[in-house]
N, C-alpha and C positions, 0 to 999 in steps of 0.2 A: 786390197788384200782380201782373199777369200777366207771366211771364217768356217772352221770345221768343228763339228760337234764331236767331242771325244767319246770313244766307246771301246769297251773291252769285249772280246769274244773268244769262244772256244770252238774249234772245228775238228772234224774227225776225218781221217783218211781211212775209209772203210774198204778193205782190200780182200777179195775172195781168193780161193785156191788157184784160180787161173791167172792171178796177178792183175786183175781188173779192179779199178777204183770206182766207187759209186759216186755219181754226180747228179744233182738235180738241175733241171732246166727251168729258167724263170725269166721274168721281165720286171723292170722297174715300173711301178704304177704311175710314176710321173713321166715316164718315157716308154710307153708300151711297145714301141717299135724296136727297142734295144733288148735283145735276148742274149742270155749267157748261161753257162753251166757253172755249178759251184758245189762245194763239198757240204755234207751235212754239218750243222752247227748253228750257233747264233750268239747273241749277246748275253753277257753275264747279268744276273739279277743282283740287286744291291747285297753286298756281303757274301756273294756266292764265289766259291773257289772255281778256277778254270776246269778242273777235272769233274767237279759236280755239274757244272754247266754243260760240259761235253756229254756226260752220261744222260742228263735230262734231255738235251736236244736230240741225241741219238735215239732215245726211246720215243720221243714225240714225233720225230720225222721218219723213222724207219721201223719202229716197233721192236728194235733190238734193245733189250734191257740188260745193262751191265752196271756194276757198282763203280764209283770213281776209282777205287783201288784196282779193279780189273783193267782199267784203261792204262795204268802205268803212268810214267812221267810223260810230259810233252816231248815230241820228237823234233819240233821245228817251231819257230815263231817269226812273225813279220809284222810290220806296220804298213797299212794301206790307207789310201784316201779314195773315197768314192761317193757318188751321189746315190740316194735312194729316197723315193717318195718326196722329192723336193728339198731334202736336207743333205748337206755335205758332211760326211763323217771322216774322222781320222781314227782308224780302228787298229788297236793293238790286239793281235790274235795269236793264240797258241794252238798247235795242231797235235792231235793224239792219233796214234796208229792202232787200228783194230783189224785183226785178221780173222776171217771167218771162212769155213769150208765153202759155204754158199749162204745166201740170205734172200728170202722173199720179202721185199720191201712192203711195209704196211704204213701208209700215210694217213690213217684215220686220226692220228694225234695232231695233225696240222692245226695251227691256229688260223684265225680269219685272214691275216695277211698272207700266210703261206697258201691257203686255199685259193686266194685271189691272184697270187703272183707266180706260183709254181705250176708249170704246165706239163711236167713229166720228169722221168728219171731214166738213167741207163747206166750200165757198167761199161767203163772205157779201159782199153789197154793203153799203156804209155805210147805205143806206136800209133794208135788211133788218135790220141791227143796231139801228137807231133804232126800228124798228117792233116788234121782237120783245119778248115778255115773258120770254124765256129769259135766264138769267144768263150773262154773259161777262166776261172779264178781258183787259185792263184795262177798268174800268167806263166810262171815257171814250174807248173805242176809236174811235167814229166821228169825234170831234173830233180825236183824235191823227192818224188817217188823213188827214183834211182838211188838217191843218197840214203833215204831212211830204210828202204827195203834191203839195201846193202849193209845196213848197220851203222851208217854214219849219222849220228844224232847230234845236232848242233845246239841243243838247249842245255 
């Protein structure tokens, strides 16, 4: 039986006026040949609320500073299992939707792990995500975007 380390996380669906979502490109330090795209966000600190974590991570990873209240309620949640850095995680994560007219991403707030593992970022349309052979998370991101941008919030 595989043991998973429990983890809670908050993630952000940062969507611009063109309907594109921001994703970061990165690698697992324990498996550098495995690259994937993922939304801004990260683990909750002890005692931290999901909206506070989402706001903190958004500022650190993109330079966009919003208050937890400005994020509103989460629009989607899921539980995923994945390896990272030689550890297997079972992560409960909540997603927040943030719409911006446009945003120039500023990654100067990256921590050491992010600087070592994140190799780039780009804005993706749902059609580009559907058409690509590249790996991204969550795996059903185009469907999630269609639901939440259409106003169907499942949280």
